[in-house]
C-alpha positions as CSV (number, residue, x, y, z in Angstrom):
1,M,0.2,0.0,-0.1
2,A,1.4,3.1,-0.9
3,R,2.2,5.8,1.7
4,M,0.5,9.1,0.7
5,T,0.9,12.7,2.3
6,M,-2.1,14.6,2.9
7,I,-1.6,16.7,-0.1
8,E,-1.3,13.1,-2.0
9,A,-4.2,11.8,-0.6
10,I,-6.9,14.7,-1.4
11,R,-5.3,14.6,-4.7
12,S,-5.7,11.3,-5.1
13,A,-9.2,11.5,-3.6
14,M,-9.9,14.2,-6.6
15,D,-8.3,11.9,-9.3
16,V,-10.3,8.6,-8.2
17,S,-13.5,10.5,-8.0
18,M,-12.9,12.3,-11.5
19,G,-11.9,8.8,-13.2
20,R,-15.1,7.4,-12.0
21,D,-17.6,10.0,-12.7
22,D,-17.3,12.1,-15.6
23,D,-19.3,14.8,-13.7
24,V,-17.0,15.6,-11.3
25,V,-15.2,19.0,-11.9
26,V,-12.6,20.7,-10.2
27,F,-11.9,24.3,-10.4
28,G,-10.5,27.5,-8.0
29,E,-7.9,30.3,-8.1
30,D,-4.8,28.4,-9.6
31,V,-5.6,24.7,-9.4
32,G,-5.6,24.1,-13.1
33,F,-2.3,24.6,-14.7
34,F,-0.6,25.4,-11.6
35,G,-2.0,22.6,-9.5
36,G,-2.7,24.8,-6.5
37,V,-0.7,26.7,-4.4
38,F,-0.4,23.7,-2.1
39,R,-0.3,21.4,-5.1
40,C,-3.0,19.8,-4.2
41,T,-4.8,19.3,-7.9
42,H,-1.5,18.3,-9.4
43,G,-1.3,17.1,-12.7
44,L,-5.6,16.9,-12.5
45,Q,-5.7,19.5,-15.5
46,Q,-2.7,17.6,-17.9
47,K,-5.1,14.2,-17.2
48,Y,-8.6,15.5,-17.5
49,G,-8.4,18.4,-19.6
50,V,-9.3,21.9,-19.1
51,S,-13.1,21.4,-19.2
52,R,-12.9,19.6,-16.0
53,C,-10.0,21.2,-14.1
54,F,-9.4,24.7,-14.7
55,D,-8.4,28.0,-13.4
56,A,-11.2,30.6,-12.1
57,P,-11.2,34.1,-11.5
58,I,-10.1,35.8,-8.3
59,S,-13.5,35.9,-6.8
60,E,-14.8,33.5,-4.1
61,A,-18.3,34.4,-4.7
62,G,-18.3,34.1,-8.4
63,I,-16.4,30.7,-7.7
64,V,-19.0,29.7,-5.1
65,G,-22.2,30.9,-6.9
66,T,-20.9,29.0,-10.5
67,A,-20.6,26.1,-8.4
68,I,-24.0,26.1,-7.4
69,G,-25.3,26.7,-10.6
70,M,-23.5,23.4,-12.1
71,A,-24.1,21.7,-8.8
72,S,-28.2,22.6,-9.0
73,Y,-27.9,21.5,-12.9
74,G,-26.5,17.8,-11.7
75,L,-22.9,18.2,-12.0
76,K,-20.6,17.5,-9.0
77,P,-17.9,20.4,-8.7
78,C,-15.6,19.9,-6.2
79,I,-13.5,23.5,-5.8
80,E,-11.3,25.1,-3.7
81,I,-11.1,28.5,-1.4
82,Q,-7.2,28.9,-1.6
83,F,-7.1,29.8,2.5
84,A,-10.1,29.5,4.3
85,D,-9.8,32.9,5.5
86,Y,-10.8,34.0,2.0
87,M,-14.2,32.2,2.1
88,Y,-15.8,35.3,3.5
89,P,-17.1,36.9,0.3
90,A,-18.5,33.5,-0.7
91,Y,-20.3,33.2,2.5
92,D,-23.8,34.5,1.6
93,Q,-23.8,32.1,-1.4
94,I,-22.8,29.1,0.8
95,V,-25.5,30.0,3.4
96,S,-28.4,31.4,1.8
97,E,-28.3,29.3,-1.5
98,A,-26.4,26.4,-1.2
99,A,-27.0,25.1,2.0
100,R,-30.6,26.0,1.5
101,L,-31.4,25.0,-2.0
102,R,-32.7,21.0,-1.2
103,Y,-34.9,22.9,1.5
104,R,-36.0,26.0,-0.8
105,S,-37.1,23.4,-3.7
106,A,-38.7,20.7,-1.3
107,G,-35.9,18.3,-2.4
108,D,-36.5,18.7,-6.3
109,F,-33.0,20.2,-6.4
110,T,-30.0,19.3,-4.3
111,C,-26.3,20.5,-4.0
112,P,-24.0,18.1,-4.2
113,L,-21.1,20.9,-3.7
114,V,-17.9,20.3,-2.0
115,I,-15.5,23.1,-1.1
116,R,-12.4,22.8,-0.2
117,M,-10.7,25.3,2.2
118,P,-6.8,25.3,3.3
119,T,-7.4,26.2,7.1
120,G,-5.4,26.8,10.7
121,G,-2.0,28.2,11.3
122,G,1.3,27.2,12.7
123,I,2.8,28.2,9.4
124,F,3.3,31.7,9.9
125,G,0.3,32.8,8.0
126,G,-0.6,35.4,10.4
127,Q,-4.2,37.0,10.8
128,T,-5.2,36.5,7.3
129,H,-3.7,32.8,6.4
130,S,-4.4,31.3,9.5
131,Q,-8.7,31.2,10.7
132,S,-10.5,28.0,11.6
133,P,-13.8,29.2,10.7
134,E,-15.4,26.0,11.1
135,A,-18.0,27.4,13.8
136,L,-19.2,29.7,10.9
137,F,-20.3,26.4,9.1
138,T,-21.7,24.1,11.8
139,H,-24.2,26.7,12.8
140,V,-25.7,26.6,9.4
141,S,-28.6,24.2,8.6
142,G,-28.0,22.1,5.5
143,L,-23.9,22.1,5.4
144,K,-22.0,19.5,6.6
145,T,-18.5,19.9,8.2
146,I,-15.5,17.6,7.6
147,V,-11.5,18.3,9.4
148,P,-9.4,15.3,8.6
149,S,-6.1,14.7,10.9
150,N,-4.5,12.1,8.5
151,P,-3.7,11.1,4.8
152,Y,-5.8,7.9,4.8
153,D,-8.8,9.7,6.6
154,A,-8.6,12.7,4.3
155,K,-9.0,10.5,1.1
156,G,-11.9,8.5,2.4
157,L,-13.6,11.6,3.5
158,L,-13.1,13.4,0.5
159,I,-14.4,10.8,-1.7
160,A,-17.3,10.4,0.5
161,A,-18.1,14.1,0.5
162,I,-17.8,14.1,-3.5
163,E,-20.5,11.5,-3.8
164,D,-22.7,13.1,-1.0
165,P,-25.9,14.7,-2.5
166,D,-25.7,17.8,-0.4
167,P,-23.3,20.6,0.1
168,V,-19.9,19.6,2.4
169,I,-17.4,22.2,4.0
170,F,-14.0,19.9,3.6
171,L,-11.4,22.0,6.0
172,E,-7.4,20.6,5.3
173,P,-5.5,21.9,8.0
174,K,-2.5,23.1,6.4
175,R,0.0,22.2,9.0
176,L,-0.5,18.2,8.0
177,Y,-0.3,18.8,4.9
178,N,3.3,17.5,4.6
179,G,3.1,15.6,8.1
180,P,1.8,15.2,11.1
181,F,2.5,18.0,13.8
182,D,2.2,17.6,17.5
183,G,3.1,21.2,18.4
184,H,6.2,21.0,19.5
185,H,7.5,23.5,16.9
186,E,11.2,23.2,18.1
187,R,11.7,19.7,17.0
188,P,12.2,18.5,13.9
189,V,9.4,17.9,11.5
190,T,8.4,14.1,11.0
191,A,7.3,13.4,7.6
192,W,4.0,11.1,6.9
193,S,6.0,8.2,5.4
194,K,7.0,7.3,9.1
195,H,3.4,7.4,10.3
196,E,0.7,4.3,9.9
197,L,-2.1,6.5,8.9
198,A,-0.1,7.7,5.8
199,E,-0.8,4.0,4.2
200,V,-3.4,5.1,1.7
201,P,-5.6,2.3,-0.7
202,E,-4.8,4.0,-4.3
203,G,-8.3,3.1,-5.8
204,H,-11.6,3.9,-4.4
205,Y,-12.9,4.0,-0.6
206,T,-14.7,5.8,1.8
207,V,-14.7,7.0,5.7
208,P,-18.3,7.6,6.5
209,L,-19.4,10.9,7.5
210,G,-20.5,11.1,10.8
211,K,-18.3,8.5,12.4
212,A,-15.6,9.3,15.1
213,V,-12.7,7.4,15.8
214,T,-10.6,6.9,19.0
215,R,-7.2,7.8,18.5
216,R,-6.2,6.4,22.0
217,E,-7.7,4.4,24.6
218,G,-8.0,5.9,28.2
219,S,-10.1,5.9,31.5
220,A,-9.1,9.3,33.4
221,V,-10.0,12.0,30.7
222,T,-11.6,12.5,27.5
223,I,-10.4,14.5,25.1
224,L,-12.2,15.7,21.6
225,A,-10.0,17.1,19.3
226,Y,-10.0,17.2,15.2
227,G,-7.5,18.4,12.6
228,T,-3.9,19.3,13.9
229,M,-5.0,18.9,17.8
230,V,-5.8,15.5,17.7
231,H,-1.8,15.0,16.9
232,V,-1.2,18.0,20.1
233,A,-3.3,15.7,22.3
234,L,-1.7,12.5,21.6
235,A,1.9,14.4,22.3
236,A,0.0,16.0,25.6
237,A,-1.1,12.5,26.8
238,E,2.5,11.2,26.1
239,D,4.2,14.6,28.0
240,T,2.0,14.4,30.8
241,G,1.8,10.6,31.4
242,I,-2.0,10.9,32.0
243,D,-4.4,7.9,30.9
244,A,-6.3,10.2,28.4
245,E,-8.9,9.0,25.8
246,I,-8.3,11.0,22.8
247,I,-11.6,10.9,20.3
248,D,-10.8,12.4,16.5
249,L,-14.3,13.7,15.8
250,R,-13.3,13.8,11.8
251,T,-16.7,15.3,10.7
252,L,-18.2,18.2,13.1
253,V,-21.7,18.3,11.4
254,P,-23.1,15.1,11.5
255,L,-21.6,14.8,14.8
256,D,-20.8,11.4,16.1
257,L,-22.6,12.1,19.5
258,E,-22.9,8.3,20.6
259,A,-18.6,8.1,20.1
260,I,-18.2,11.0,22.8
261,V,-21.0,10.3,25.4
262,A,-19.5,6.5,25.4
263,S,-15.8,8.2,26.0
264,V,-16.9,11.1,28.4
265,Q,-19.3,8.6,30.7
266,K,-16.6,6.1,30.9
267,T,-13.6,8.6,31.8
268,G,-16.0,11.2,33.8
269,R,-14.0,14.4,32.7
270,C,-13.7,16.2,29.3
271,I,-11.3,18.4,27.8
272,V,-12.4,20.2,24.5
273,L,-9.2,21.0,22.5
274,H,-9.5,23.0,18.9
275,E,-7.2,25.7,17.6
276,A,-10.3,28.5,16.8
277,T,-10.9,31.3,18.8
278,L,-12.7,30.6,22.0
279,T,-15.6,32.7,22.1
280,S,-18.6,31.0,20.4
281,G,-16.1,28.3,18.7
282,F,-17.5,25.0,18.1
283,G,-16.0,23.5,21.2
284,G,-18.8,25.5,23.3
285,E,-21.2,23.4,21.5
286,L,-19.3,20.2,22.4
287,T,-19.1,21.4,25.7
288,A,-23.0,22.4,25.9
289,L,-23.5,18.8,24.4
290,V,-21.4,16.9,27.0
291,Q,-23.3,18.8,29.9
292,E,-26.5,17.7,28.4
293,H,-25.5,13.8,28.1
294,C,-22.9,13.1,30.7
295,F,-24.0,15.5,33.2
296,Y,-24.3,12.6,36.1
297,H,-21.3,11.0,35.0
298,L,-18.9,14.0,35.3
299,E,-16.1,14.2,38.1
300,A,-15.4,17.7,37.1
301,P,-16.6,20.6,34.6
302,V,-15.7,20.2,31.1
303,M,-12.3,22.4,30.3
304,R,-11.8,24.1,26.8
305,V,-8.2,24.8,25.4
306,T,-8.7,26.6,21.9
307,G,-6.8,29.7,20.7
308,W,-7.2,33.1,22.1
309,D,-9.9,35.7,21.6
310,T,-7.7,37.7,19.1
311,P,-6.7,37.4,15.5
312,Y,-3.7,35.1,15.0
313,P,-0.7,36.4,15.6
314,H,2.4,36.4,13.2
315,A,5.3,37.3,16.0
316,Q,3.4,35.1,18.1
317,E,2.6,32.3,16.6
318,W,3.1,29.6,19.3
319,D,1.8,32.0,22.1
320,Y,-1.8,31.4,20.2
321,F,-1.2,27.9,19.4
322,P,-2.7,25.3,21.5
323,G,-0.2,23.4,22.1
324,P,0.8,20.1,24.1
325,A,2.0,22.8,27.0
326,R,-1.2,24.2,27.6
327,L,-3.2,20.9,27.1
328,G,-0.7,19.6,29.5
329,Q,-1.6,21.9,31.8
330,A,-5.4,21.5,31.6
331,L,-4.9,17.9,31.9
332,R,-3.3,18.2,35.2
333,D,-6.1,20.6,36.3
334,I,-8.7,18.8,34.9
335,M,-7.2,15.6,37.0
336,E,-7.1,17.5,40.3
337,A,-10.6,19.4,40.0
338,R,-13.6,17.9,41.8
């Protein structure tokens, strides 16, 4: 089985999907001839031609609006917004058109659209290339939201998203494109070639939407995480020696509430970890769900470890980034809490 980076796995997902279904089209800024700013679409235009993989003008509203029209007529666009930070001009199209099409047409029309967006920080992108806007999508009825943490899941989830009849937001943690990242920025970078989840089948397979996975079994505390933060959680558990159970949510909507409840009822403690800002972040929803469904099993209040309520700083990148030191302190605190 081939070992792939997340970039290669995402490219393979689009390649497999385009090969199986002529209705799948790929477009966005620089995704055609150049192959994408992160090279995720490299070679697709050469293989499938300019009618199925092409460059779009620098207009996010235009890209998404065009894709919605295509989807309503039966095509299956898989489009790229170059950075998640750039999606705001297209937000009205996503919320008011793509997410509502099935509902406003009483099911006569659907919107089989995937919007890929590199997300998160850790690459010194500063305030306009490091945002994590997942909560802006999970709040919108009619959208599905995915955040993979590894190449195997990235490919399987992306194929499942392309085959889904409704609009899917596919957020790709850019810090994971070339290797797993545990938040220890002072250490040498690890390549995906050394990680078991980089073993990716070359053909077609899917990872079901709405199914979380346990990355580490434990009995002392549950950590709910997704994307880059899954690797931070694994590092913090190892650094502290605390027997944490780590749940990789993979998809935020639909959410695997059953897996969350089962874990928290077992451990009696819960930390929610994400890179986005604290206030109104998706962690608030997770915290409320844990309190609602696991109240009588909790031995301590649910804790959140997140980014700060500021724009993502450039010079203070690692003060903002919720790394293993900050999570490690939260783990120690929650074990002492009553």
